[in-house]
N, C-alpha and C positions, 0 to 999 in steps of 0.2 A: 504494500500500500505508500504511496506517495507522501513525501511530510508536504505538509501543508505550514502556510505562515503559522499558523496558532501554536501548532507542538512542537514547532522548531525554537521559536523566542517566545518566551513568557512576561516579555518589558512591549508598551503600548507601544502602539506602528511606528506614531510621529518618533517618540525617543531612536527604536532603533533606522529610521530611514535617516534623522539627526549624525547618528553614528557611524552610518556607513557612506554618510555626504564626507563627514569630517577624514575618514579616512583615504578618500577617494580624492580632496583637495591635500591629505598631508603627500599622500604617493605622488598629485601633480606635481606639488611646489620639489618636493627632493628630486624627481626628474626633471624638472627645468632646471634645477640648480646642480645637478650632475651634465646634463647638455650643456650649460657655460664654464663648466671646469672643463669639460672635453676638447672646446672650443678654444678656449683660454691654451692648456697644454700646447694644442695641435698648431696653434700658432706659434707661440714660442720654440716647438722642435724647430720645426720653419724657417723661425730667428734665427735659431742657436747654428742650424743647417749650414744658412748663407754667411753665416758669421764665419765659421770653419772652411767652407770653399772663398770666404775672399782671403783667408789668413793661408792657406794651403796655397793659392796662385802668387800671395806676395812672397811667401819662401823660397818657391818657385822661382820667381825671378829674383832674388836675392841670390841664390845659388847660382843664377848664370851670372849673373853680376859677379859675382865672387870667383869663379871661372876665368872671365874676361880678363876681370883684374892681374888676375896673382899670371897667368898669359903674357901679361902685358908687361909686368915687373920679371918674371923669371928670363927674357932672353939678354936683360939688358945688363 
């Protein structure tokens, strides 16, 4: 026999509905906060990766310059 509302909950309907609405609202709030946190972390990761790429290019350019300068100094 399927369970009806009255046999499942002993509290009045309006109290149960308020409790369920609060639960839904809390879940939505947590979801939105988690979504914002994910967006923030993705943006932070993208900035870090871009910075890492820039520093890597600068290091490679400096290594080329060092080799060029060492080659210029050695024959003298």
